[in-house]
C-alpha positions in Angstrom: 81.6 128.1 76.6 82.8 128.7 79.4 84.1 132.8 80.5 87.2 133.8 81.2 87.6 135.2 84.9 90.0 137.6 86.3 92.0 136.2 89.5 94.7 138.8 90.6 96.0 141.2 88.0 95.4 137.9 85.8 92.2 136.9 83.2 92.6 133.4 83.1 90.1 131.6 80.4 88.8 128.5 81.3 90.8 126.5 79.0 93.9 127.8 80.1 93.1 127.2 83.2 92.6 123.0 83.3 96.2 123.3 82.6 96.2 124.5 86.7 94.4 123.0 88.6 95.2 120.6 91.2 93.5 117.9 93.9 94.2 119.1 97.4 93.4 116.7 100.1 92.3 117.8 103.4 91.0 117.0 106.7 86.8 116.7 106.6 87.0 118.4 110.9 87.7 121.7 111.5 86.8 122.5 107.8 82.8 121.5 107.2 81.7 125.8 107.3 84.8 125.5 103.9 83.5 122.5 102.8 80.3 123.5 101.9 80.8 125.9 99.5 83.1 124.3 97.1 83.7 121.6 95.0 84.6 118.1 96.7 85.3 114.4 97.2 84.9 112.6 100.7 87.2 110.3 101.8 86.5 107.7 104.3 87.0 111.3 107.4 89.5 113.7 103.9 88.3 115.3 102.3 90.0 116.1 97.8 89.4 119.6 97.1 90.8 121.3 93.9 93.3 124.2 93.8 94.4 126.7 91.0 98.2 126.9 90.5 99.0 130.4 90.1 102.7 129.8 88.9 104.5 132.8 90.7 107.4 134.8 89.1 108.8 134.3 92.0 109.2 130.9 92.0 106.6 129.7 95.0 103.9 128.1 94.3 100.4 130.3 94.6 97.2 128.8 94.3 94.2 129.4 95.6 91.2 127.0 96.0 87.8 126.4 93.5 85.2 127.8 95.0 81.9 128.5 93.2 82.2 132.0 92.9 84.8 130.9 90.8 83.1 128.0 89.1 79.9 130.7 88.4 82.8 132.6 86.9 84.0 130.4 84.2 80.7 129.0 83.8 81.8 125.3 84.7 80.1 122.4 86.9 81.9 121.2 89.8 81.8 117.3 88.2 84.0 119.1 84.5 86.6 120.7 87.7 86.8 117.6 89.5 87.4 115.1 85.7 89.4 118.2 84.1 91.6 118.6 87.2 92.6 114.3 88.0 92.7 114.2 84.3 95.7 116.5 83.7 97.0 117.1 87.8 99.6 113.5 87.0 101.0 115.1 84.7 100.9 119.0 85.1 102.0 118.2 88.4 103.6 115.1 89.0 103.5 112.4 91.4 106.2 111.7 92.8 106.8 108.0 94.8 110.5 107.7 96.2 111.9 105.4 99.3 112.4 107.6 102.8 116.7 107.2 102.1 116.0 108.9 99.0 114.4 111.6 100.4 115.9 112.5 103.3 119.3 112.6 101.0 118.5 115.0 98.6 117.4 117.0 101.7 121.0 116.2 103.2 122.5 117.4 99.7 123.1 113.7 98.5 124.2 112.5 102.0 124.1 108.9 102.2 120.9 108.0 105.5 120.8 104.1 106.6 117.9 102.4 105.3 115.2 100.3 107.5 116.5 97.6 109.4 117.0 93.4 107.8 113.3 92.2 107.7 111.8 95.7 107.7 109.7 97.7 105.3 110.9 99.8 103.3 109.2 103.6 103.7 108.2 105.5 101.2 107.2 108.9 100.8 104.2 109.5 98.3 103.7 113.7 97.1 103.6 115.7 94.2 107.1 116.7 92.8 107.0 119.9 94.1 106.1 118.5 97.5 103.3 121.4 98.4 99.6 119.9 99.5 101.1 117.0 97.4 99.2 114.5 99.4 96.0 115.3 97.3 98.5 112.6 94.4 96.3 110.3 97.0 93.4 110.8 93.7 95.3 110.7 90.4 93.3 107.5 89.4 95.3 104.4 89.7 98.4 105.7 91.5 97.6 103.7 94.6 97.4 100.9 92.1 101.2 101.7 90.9 102.6 102.1 95.0 100.9 98.8 95.2 102.8 97.3 93.0 106.2 98.7 94.1 105.6 98.1 97.0 105.0 94.5 96.7 101.4 94.5 97.8 98.7 96.0 100.1 100.2 99.4 102.4 99.6 101.1 105.2 98.7 104.8 104.0 100.4 107.4 107.2 99.6 111.2 107.0 102.5 113.1 107.7 100.6 116.1 106.3 98.4 117.8 103.3 102.3 117.8 101.7 103.0 114.4 102.2 101.6 111.0 102.4 103.9 107.9 104.2 103.3 104.4 102.6 104.4 101.4 104.4 104.0 97.7 102.8 101.6 94.8 104.7 104.4 92.6 105.9 101.4 91.4 107.9 103.5 92.5 110.5 102.6 95.5 111.1 99.8 96.9 113.9 97.4 99.4 113.2 97.3 100.6 117.3 101.0 101.2 116.9 101.2 103.2 113.8 97.7 105.5 114.7 100.1 106.4 117.8 102.6 107.0 116.0 100.9 108.9 113.7 98.9 110.8 116.4 102.4 111.7 118.4 103.9 113.2 115.1 101.1 115.5 114.5 100.8 116.7 118.4 105.0 117.2 118.0 106.1 117.8 115.2 103.0 118.9 112.6 101.7 122.3 112.9 98.1 122.5 113.0 97.6 124.0 109.6 99.3 121.6 107.7 97.7 119.0 109.4 95.9 116.0 107.5 94.0 113.1 110.1 95.1 111.1 112.9 94.1 107.7 111.6 95.6 105.3 109.9 94.6 104.1 106.5 95.3 101.2 104.7 94.8 100.4 101.1 94.2 96.8 99.8 95.9 95.7 96.3 94.1 93.2 95.3 90.8 93.4 96.3 91.6 97.4 95.5 89.7 99.1 98.1 91.0 102.3 100.1 89.8 102.0 104.2 90.7 103.5 107.4 93.5 100.4 108.4 90.5 100.0 111.7 87.2 99.1 108.4 90.3 96.3 106.6 91.4 94.9 110.1 87.0 94.6 110.6 86.9 93.4 106.4 89.2 90.9 107.4 88.5 89.5 110.4 85.1 89.2 109.1 86.8 86.6 105.8 88.2 84.7 108.8 85.5 84.7 110.7 83.9 83.1 107.4 86.1 80.6 106.1 85.7 78.0 109.0 81.9 77.8 107.7 82.8 77.7 104.3 85.2 74.6 104.7 83.1 73.0 107.6 80.7 72.8 104.3 82.9 72.0 102.0 83.6 69.1 104.8 80.2 67.7 105.2 79.5 67.5 101.5 83.3 65.8 101.4 81.4 63.5 104.1 78.1 63.0 102.5 80.1 61.4 99.0 82.8 60.0 100.9 82.7 56.3 99.4 82.0 53.6 101.6 84.1 50.5 102.8 82.9 47.5 101.3 81.7 45.7 104.5 78.5 48.5 104.9 77.8 49.3 101.1 77.3 44.8 101.1 75.1 45.1 104.3 73.0 48.2 102.2 72.9 45.6 99.3 71.2 42.8 101.9 68.8 45.4 102.8 67.1 46.2 99.6 66.8 42.5 98.9 64.8 42.5 101.5 62.8 45.2 100.6 
């Protein structure tokens, strides 16, 4: 049986804490020392850690990161924390996936915001409904598959901040280098250091269900394209071997067999 733990001025049982857990996505770089003391899962160059949402009376979120002391206090394992967080958070901290136009429109009091130019893919904002440390929705079971269905297939993930991610449909015209340059430019000029998530761009392959750095996706795609001609060549050679011969060639072979 798990123990109760005093956090601030509250005594919390683990049964209560399970409803407070949610995942947080942070960069590995710069957090190496902290990550050595907390349960986490590595996701490319980022890490999923877990927090307890303490629900401030003022309406502002107050939370604390789950560390070894909290694990010991509750008497639970890191695996249990992860399992309960990913099971409960999608219900207690629902994910939100809306177009950038819709999000900006809400922020501007319902003022209409123009959409993308014709033929250009729509940019989507992925976060939690609270929009606080919402990039952790990346870890929600099935969330990327749901996003792929909504976006109509594979997509790029731009790490806007620890609070939200941007999803952009991979329509075959997006250039990874240009997207990466854009992310790095925005991080340098617009995002405070404590909110920055990554300077890299990621990709979700809706068909193969693979999340990876966009550069890894490009390499995997290039490898498939390199392999395809060799497969086609093998099929062609096999086809040539069994291709019906002209009548005169078969007759000549028959005559040769009769001589033998």
